[in-house]
C-alpha positions in Angstrom: 59.1 -40.6 -80.1 58.5 -37.2 -78.9 55.2 -38.3 -78.0 55.9 -41.4 -76.2 58.7 -39.2 -74.6 55.8 -36.8 -73.2 53.4 -39.6 -72.3 55.9 -41.6 -70.6 57.2 -38.1 -68.5 53.5 -37.2 -67.4 53.4 -39.7 -64.6 56.5 -39.5 -63.5 55.8 -35.7 -62.9 52.7 -36.1 -61.3 53.7 -38.8 -58.8 56.9 -36.5 -57.8 54.1 -33.4 -56.9 52.1 -36.2 -55.4 55.4 -37.1 -53.1 55.9 -33.7 -53.1 52.6 -32.9 -51.1 52.0 -33.2 -47.4 48.9 -34.8 -46.4 46.0 -32.4 -45.3 45.7 -32.2 -41.6 42.0 -33.3 -40.5 40.6 -30.4 -39.6 37.7 -30.5 -36.7 34.4 -30.4 -37.9 32.2 -27.6 -36.9 29.3 -28.4 -34.8 26.2 -27.0 -35.1 26.2 -24.3 -32.3 29.4 -23.1 -33.7 27.7 -22.8 -37.0 24.8 -21.1 -35.7 27.3 -18.3 -33.9 29.8 -17.7 -36.4 26.2 -17.4 -38.6 25.1 -14.8 -36.2 28.4 -13.2 -36.3 28.8 -12.5 -39.7 25.1 -11.9 -40.5 23.3 -10.2 -38.0 23.0 -6.9 -39.9 21.0 -8.7 -42.4 19.2 -11.2 -39.6 18.0 -7.8 -37.6 16.9 -6.1 -41.3 14.6 -9.0 -41.6 13.6 -10.3 -38.1 13.3 -6.7 -36.6 10.3 -5.5 -38.8 8.5 -8.6 -38.3 8.8 -8.6 -34.4 7.3 -5.2 -34.5 4.3 -6.1 -36.3 2.0 -6.4 -33.0 2.4 -2.6 -32.8 -0.4 -3.0 -35.0 -3.2 -3.7 -32.7 -6.2 -3.5 -34.7 -6.8 -4.1 -38.3 -6.9 -2.1 -40.7 -3.9 -0.2 -38.5 -4.7 3.1 -37.5 -2.3 6.2 -38.8 -0.7 6.3 -35.2 0.2 2.6 -34.9 2.1 3.2 -38.3 3.7 6.1 -37.0 4.6 4.4 -33.7 6.0 1.1 -35.6 8.2 3.4 -37.6 9.7 5.1 -34.7 10.8 2.1 -32.8 12.0 0.5 -36.4 14.0 3.4 -36.9 15.1 4.1 -33.3 16.3 -0.3 -33.5 17.9 0.5 -36.9 19.6 3.8 -35.6 21.2 2.4 -32.1 22.4 -1.1 -34.0 23.4 0.9 -37.2 22.5 -2.5 -39.1 22.2 -0.5 -42.0 23.8 2.9 -42.6 21.8 5.9 -40.3 21.1 7.9 -43.3 19.5 4.8 -44.9 17.3 4.1 -42.0 16.0 7.9 -42.2 14.7 7.5 -45.2 12.1 5.1 -44.0 9.5 7.6 -43.1 9.4 8.6 -47.2 8.4 5.1 -47.9 5.9 4.4 -45.2 4.2 7.2 -44.4 2.4 7.9 -48.1 1.6 4.2 -48.3 0.1 4.3 -45.2 -1.6 7.3 -45.6 0.2 9.4 -42.2 1.6 12.3 -44.7 1.8 12.6 -48.2 4.8 12.0 -50.3 5.2 16.0 -50.9 4.5 17.3 -46.9 7.0 14.2 -45.8 10.0 15.0 -48.3 9.7 18.7 -47.1 10.9 17.6 -43.8 14.2 17.1 -45.7 15.1 19.9 -46.8 14.1 22.7 -44.4 16.0 25.9 -42.5 17.2 23.2 -40.0 18.9 21.2 -42.7 20.4 23.9 -44.6 22.0 25.8 -41.5 23.4 22.3 -40.6 25.0 21.8 -44.0 25.9 25.8 -43.9 28.0 25.5 -40.7 29.9 22.3 -41.8 31.0 24.6 -44.8 32.0 27.0 -42.3 33.9 24.6 -40.2 35.6 23.3 -43.2 37.2 26.5 -44.1 39.0 26.9 -40.8 40.4 23.1 -41.2 41.3 24.3 -44.7 43.4 27.0 -43.9 45.0 25.7 -41.2 43.8 28.4 -38.8 42.5 26.2 -35.7 46.4 24.4 -35.9 47.3 28.3 -35.2 45.0 28.7 -32.4 46.1 25.3 -30.6 49.8 26.2 -30.7 49.5 29.6 -29.7 47.3 28.5 -26.9 49.9 26.0 -25.4 52.9 28.5 -26.0 51.0 31.1 -24.1 50.0 29.0 -21.1 53.0 26.4 -20.0 54.5 23.4 -20.5 53.7 21.3 -17.1 51.2 18.1 -17.3 48.8 20.6 -15.5 49.1 23.8 -18.0 49.4 21.4 -20.9 46.5 19.3 -20.1 44.4 22.8 -19.1 45.9 24.4 -22.8 44.8 21.1 -24.7 41.4 21.1 -23.0 40.2 24.8 -23.4 41.2 25.0 -26.7 39.8 21.9 -28.1 37.0 23.4 -26.2 37.0 26.7 -27.7 37.9 25.5 -31.1 34.8 23.0 -31.1 32.6 25.8 -30.5 32.7 26.5 -34.2 33.8 23.3 -36.1 32.7 20.0 -35.9 33.6 17.9 -32.6 35.3 15.1 -34.8 37.3 17.7 -36.3 38.3 19.5 -33.4 39.4 16.2 -31.8 41.4 15.3 -35.0 43.3 18.5 -34.9 44.5 17.8 -31.7 45.8 14.3 -32.2 49.4 15.3 -33.8 49.8 18.2 -31.0 49.2 15.5 -28.3 51.8 13.0 -29.6 54.3 15.9 -30.2 54.3 16.6 -26.9 53.9 13.3 -25.4 56.8 11.9 -27.7 59.2 15.0 -26.5 58.4 13.8 -22.9 59.3 10.0 -23.7 62.5 11.0 -25.2 63.4 12.6 -22.0 62.5 9.6 -20.0 59.9 11.1 -18.4 57.2 9.1 -19.4 56.1 6.3 -22.0 53.5 6.8 -24.6 52.7 3.2 -24.9 52.7 -0.1 -22.6 52.9 -3.6 -23.4 49.7 -5.3 -22.3 48.7 -8.9 -21.2 48.8 -10.5 -24.8 51.8 -8.6 -25.9 50.2 -5.6 -27.8 50.8 -2.2 -27.7 48.5 0.0 -25.4 48.1 3.3 -24.5 49.6 4.2 -20.9 47.8 6.3 -18.4 49.1 9.6 -19.3 48.7 8.8 -23.0 44.9 7.6 -21.8 44.3 11.3 -20.1 45.9 13.5 -22.9 43.8 12.0 -25.3 40.7 11.4 -23.7 40.4 14.6 -22.4 40.9 16.2 -25.6 37.8 14.3 -26.8 35.6 15.0 -23.8 36.5 18.8 -24.4 35.4 18.7 -27.7 32.3 17.1 -26.8 31.6 19.8 -24.3 32.7 22.6 -26.2 30.0 21.1 -28.7 27.1 22.6 -26.7 28.9 26.3 -26.8 26.9 27.4 -29.9 24.0 26.3 -32.3 26.6 25.4 -34.8 28.9 23.7 -32.4 27.5 20.0 -33.4 24.6 18.7 -35.4 22.0 17.5 -32.1 22.0 21.2 -31.2 20.4 22.0 -34.5 18.4 18.8 -34.5 16.4 19.9 -31.2 16.1 23.5 -31.8 14.6 22.1 -35.7 12.3 19.5 -33.5 11.1 22.7 -31.1 10.6 24.9 -34.2 8.7 22.4 -36.0 6.2 21.5 -32.9 5.7 24.7 -32.4 5.7 27.3 -35.4 4.0 30.1 -33.4 6.2 29.9 -30.7 8.6 32.8 -30.0 12.6 32.2 -31.2 13.5 31.0 -27.7 16.6 29.0 -28.9 18.1 32.1 -31.1 21.9 32.3 -31.4 22.4 35.0 -28.7 19.8 33.5 -26.1 21.3 29.9 -27.0 25.0 30.6 -26.2 23.9 32.8 -23.4 22.2 29.5 -21.5 25.3 27.2 -22.7 28.2 29.1 -22.5 28.4 29.5 -18.7 27.0 25.8 -18.3 30.0 24.4 -20.7 33.0 26.3 -19.0 31.8 25.0 -15.6 31.7 21.4 -16.9 34.8 22.0 -18.5 36.3 22.5 -15.5 35.0 19.6 -13.7 36.5 17.7 -16.4 40.1 19.1 -15.9 40.1 18.8 -12.3 38.7 15.4 -12.4 41.8 14.2 -14.6 44.5 16.2 -13.0 43.2 14.4 -9.4 42.9 10.8 -11.2 45.9 11.1 -13.6 48.5 13.7 -11.9 48.0 13.4 -8.6 46.4 16.8 -7.8 45.8 17.0 -4.0 47.6 13.7 -3.6 51.5 14.9 -3.4 52.9 11.9 -1.8 51.2 9.6 -4.1 53.0 7.7 -7.0 51.0 9.4 -9.3 52.2 12.8 -8.3 55.8 11.9 -8.1 55.4 10.7 -11.7 53.8 13.5 -13.2 56.3 16.0 -12.3 58.3 17.3 -15.0 62.0 18.7 -14.6 63.3 22.1 -16.0 64.9 20.0 -18.9 61.6 18.3 -19.8 59.9 21.4 -19.8 62.8 23.2 -22.0 62.2 20.2 -24.7 58.5 20.3 -24.8 58.8 24.2 -25.2 61.5 23.3 -28.0 59.4 21.1 -29.5 56.3 23.7 -29.9 58.0 26.5 -30.9 59.4 24.3 -34.2 55.7 23.5 -34.9 54.9 27.1 -34.5 58.0 28.1 -36.7 56.7 25.9 -39.5 53.8 27.7 -39.7 55.3 31.0 -40.5 53.8 34.2 -40.1 49.7 34.2 -40.4 48.5 34.0 -44.5 46.2 36.1 -45.4 44.2 33.0 -46.2 43.9 32.6 -42.5 42.8 36.1 -42.2 39.9 35.8 -44.8 38.8 33.3 -42.7 38.8 35.0 -39.5 37.0 38.1 -41.0 34.4 35.6 -42.8 33.9 33.5 -39.8 34.0 36.5 -37.3 31.4 38.4 -39.7 29.3 35.1 -39.7 29.1 35.0 -35.9 28.4 38.8 -35.2 25.3 38.7 -37.8 24.0 35.4 -35.8 24.1 37.3 -32.8 22.5 40.7 -34.3 19.8 38.9 -36.5 17.1 39.1 -33.7 19.1 38.9 -30.4 15.2 40.1 -28.4 17.4 42.4 -25.8 17.3 45.1 -29.1 16.4 45.3 -32.3 18.3 43.4 -34.5 19.1 43.8 -38.4 16.6 40.7 -39.0 13.8 42.5 -37.3 14.4 45.9 -38.9 14.1 44.2 -42.6 10.9 42.6 -41.8 9.3 45.4 -40.4 10.7 47.4 -43.6 8.9 44.7 -45.7 5.5 44.9 -43.2 6.2 41.3 -42.4 5.1 40.6 -38.9 6.7 37.1 -38.2 10.4 38.2 -37.3 11.1 34.5 -38.1 11.2 35.6 -41.7 15.1 35.4 -42.2 16.7 32.7 -40.1 20.3 32.0 -39.2 20.7 29.8 -42.5 20.5 32.6 -44.5 23.5 33.9 -42.8 25.4 31.1 -42.8 24.9 30.6 -46.6 25.6 34.0 -47.6 29.0 33.9 -45.9 29.5 30.4 -47.4 28.7 31.6 -51.0 31.3 34.5 -49.8 34.2 31.7 -49.0 33.6 30.1 -52.1 33.4 33.2 -54.1 36.5 35.6 -52.7 40.0 34.5 -53.3 42.8 32.9 -50.7 45.7 34.8 -51.6 46.8 38.2 -53.4 48.3 36.6 -56.4 45.4 37.8 -58.5 46.9 41.7 -58.0 50.0 40.4 -59.4 48.3 40.5 -63.1 48.0 44.5 -62.8 51.7 44.6 -62.5 52.7 42.1 -65.1 54.9 43.4 -68.2 54.7 40.2 -70.0 52.6 37.3 -70.6 55.0 35.1 -68.9 54.5 37.1 -65.7 50.5 36.6 -65.7 48.8 34.0 -63.7 48.7 30.5 -65.2 46.2 29.0 -63.0 43.3 30.5 -61.2 43.6 32.0 -57.7 42.0 29.2 -55.3 39.1 30.5 -53.3 39.0 30.4 -49.5 37.0 27.7 -49.2 38.0 24.9 -51.8 35.2 23.0 -52.9 36.3 19.8 -54.6 38.5 19.4 -51.0 35.6 19.9 -48.8 32.7 18.2 -51.2 35.1 14.8 -50.7 34.7 14.7 -47.4 31.7 16.4 -46.4 29.1 14.4 -44.0 26.1 14.7 -46.5 24.1 11.8 -44.8 23.5 13.6 -41.7 21.3 15.7 -43.7 19.1 12.9 -44.4 19.2 12.0 -40.7 18.3 15.3 -39.5 15.6 14.8 -41.8 14.1 11.5 -40.8 13.8 12.7 -37.1 11.7 15.7 -38.3 9.6 13.8 -40.6 8.7 11.6 -37.1 8.0 14.4 -35.3 6.0 15.9 -37.9 4.1 12.9 -38.4 3.4 12.3 -34.6 1.3 15.6 -34.5 -2.4 15.4 -34.1 -3.3 16.6 -37.7 -1.4 13.5 -38.9 -1.0 10.4 -36.7 -1.7 12.1 -33.3 0.9 9.2 -31.7 1.9 12.3 -29.6 -1.5 12.2 -27.9 -1.4 8.6 -27.4 2.3 8.7 -26.3 1.0 11.6 -24.0 -1.7 9.3 -22.4 0.4 6.9 -21.2 3.2 9.7 -19.8 0.3 10.8 -18.0 1.1 9.1 -14.9 4.7 10.9 -14.6 2.6 13.7 -13.6 2.6 13.1 -10.0 6.3 13.3 -9.7 8.0 16.5 -9.3 9.5 18.4 -11.7 12.9 18.2 -11.0 13.1 14.9 -10.7 11.6 14.4 -14.1 14.3 16.6 -15.5 16.6 14.6 -13.6 15.4 10.9 -15.0 15.1 12.3 -18.6 19.1 13.6 -18.4 20.1 10.3 -17.0 18.3 8.1 -19.3 19.3 10.4 -22.6 23.5 10.4 -21.5 22.9 6.4 -20.9 21.4 5.7 -24.2 23.6 8.2 -26.2 27.0 6.2 -25.3 25.7 3.4 -27.3 23.9 5.3 -30.4 24.6 7.9 -32.6 23.9 11.0 -30.4 21.9 12.5 -33.5 19.9 9.1 -33.6 19.2 9.6 -30.1 18.3 13.5 -30.0 15.8 12.5 -32.8 13.9 9.9 -30.8 14.0 11.0 -27.1 13.5 14.8 -27.8 10.2 14.5 -29.6 8.9 12.1 -26.6 9.7 14.3 -23.6 8.1 17.2 -25.2 4.9 15.6 -25.3 5.5 14.4 -21.7 5.7 17.8 -21.1 2.7 19.0 -22.5 0.6 16.2 -20.8 2.1 17.1 -17.4 1.2 21.2 -18.0 5.1 22.0 -18.5 7.1 24.0 -20.8 8.1 21.6 -23.7 11.1 23.7 -24.5 12.4 22.8 -20.6 12.2 19.4 -21.6 13.6 19.8 -25.1 16.8 21.3 -23.9 16.9 18.7 -21.0 17.1 15.7 -23.9 18.6 18.1 -26.5 21.8 18.9 -24.6 22.4 15.6 -22.8 22.2 13.8 -25.9 25.7 15.4 -26.5 27.6 13.6 -23.6 28.9 9.8 -24.7 32.0 9.7 -22.7 32.2 6.3 -21.6 32.4 3.8 -24.5 34.0 4.4 -28.1 30.9 4.1 -29.9 29.2 6.7 -28.3 30.5 9.6 -30.7 33.4 9.7 -33.7 35.7 11.3 -31.7 35.8 8.8 -28.7 36.9 6.4 -31.7 39.3 8.5 -33.4 41.5 9.0 -30.1 40.7 5.2 -29.1 42.1 4.0 -32.3 45.0 6.2 -32.7 46.0 6.0 -29.1 45.1 2.3 -28.7 43.3 3.3 -25.5 41.4 0.2 -24.3 37.8 0.6 -23.7 38.2 -0.5 -20.3 40.7 2.5 -19.7 37.9 4.8 -21.6 35.0 3.6 -19.6 37.4 4.7 -16.2 38.4 7.9 -17.3 34.6 8.8 -18.7 32.8 7.9 -15.3 33.8 10.9 -13.8 32.7 13.2 -16.6 29.7 11.7 -16.8 29.0 12.0 -12.9 30.1 15.7 -12.9 28.0 16.1 -16.3 24.6 14.6 -15.2 24.9 16.7 -11.9 25.7 19.7 -13.3 23.2 19.7 -16.4 20.4 19.0 -13.8 21.5 22.3 -12.1 22.0 24.4 -15.0 18.8 23.1 -16.8 16.5 23.6 -13.7 17.8 26.5 -12.0 19.9 28.7 -14.7 17.5 27.9 -17.8 14.3 29.9 -16.3 16.9 33.0 -16.0 17.3 32.9 -19.7 14.1 31.9 -20.7 11.5 33.0 -17.8 8.8 31.9 -19.6 9.7 28.1 -18.5 8.0 29.2 -15.2 4.7 30.5 -16.4 3.1 27.7 -18.5 -0.5 27.0 -17.7 -3.5 24.4 -19.4 -4.9 27.1 -21.3 -1.8 28.3 -23.0 -2.0 27.9 -26.4 2.1 26.7 -27.3 0.9 23.8 -25.0 -2.4 22.9 -26.7 -1.3 23.8 -30.0 
């Protein structure tokens, strides 16, 4: 009976469910063109990974292919992969380890040595030093201190934001300097918004929130200042170490032109002038400077009540920090010690401590000790020394309970840093150095082949060639990783310099510095992506904000590299065909 009732119930339930379900709507079928477009949109990265190596096969003009053709093939393939980022940048960097030994360009040992050298170790050590500043919170104290000292009008606040970001970015990564200023910018803007003096976000045409002009101004000047500040010292950004490493690898017998003092002696005045022009541009465009009757100028005026509110907000944040901690003091001592040791190792103005050590051991090569040794020494001390004085409380303890129950943390917290340190950039540097090494005469002589093509440029004046290098590099670096662009362009322009009888260092610094200047597009540098995402800045607004800094940067870079660089490096003007450096 129960089985019959169950059997009889099932059809009724099925029927009820069927009635409850609405018939599915007829979906339009995709056309072949739509399917193809969707396929490309989803799988474009994989498509590039398959097609690009096949498309580049014609580079091998002869059979069997020559070594320089395999080197050129690797260079173009890596350049396309780096620019499109169809696979991670670091993964692309391993291509030389695969191709060069299999094709006889360089053996595996020689290739792999390019991935661990002084430049790579210096990069890792500089990142470690930068993380000590971030972990201690010292950068926030510096930023708030500068704002409190300079003032609270838009003119003064933008000045404080831009120049303190620039200064901090000289010592830590551009991304970290930009990230540091994000909450500070929002805190300032929030105070003014509460006073009905501005709006942080506006409503776009599609109803979404987008950054207002003044918000775009604050956040764009932050990332631009971080980018400019990165060129101030060798440790400011990875591209500095890349073009120095490429130069020293290509010309190991040359004197140390890119030492810490000479590098900063050239770059700091150059950096300050560029930052002044960026600041001038934003106050003219966004605050109505020199246009007192304009609507922008009227909106940018802040009454006394607004200034007082901003002052209170900054002071509240300052009070939350409290007194300077022993941790911050230790970072200041160790970081300052590293900078002093960098500048005095081998300044070439007087005999440095590195020179004296080399003389003591009877070593003629004064490059025997490099900056990476100093950076690693200080990094080691940061991982060893305590960040608090709790250790000494143990000497006062009278009972077991009064003793410390846990280890005293070091100045640099390894586990926290290890989770966020971008180790992948090590391989990016190594891949570029491997390409540069393989292009030498003793391996593939790709440099000689490229040089034969570039010889036609010898009829152009040097000043025009420098300008073209700067313009081309700045344009390219807005679309790709700065480090990748530097790795590709710098070796080519150094070879161009040799072919037209110019000092390779001149073209090296022209392309090297220019590879940092990505102002217009979010993809150009991580700092741009950060401010675009957190402040909801439309790409169009970022392009408009970046046009002025791009033009001023190209112009100032040309003047600095053509007129100021020979003052710092007089040898730039005295290169001739019999120079052993050029004909190495």
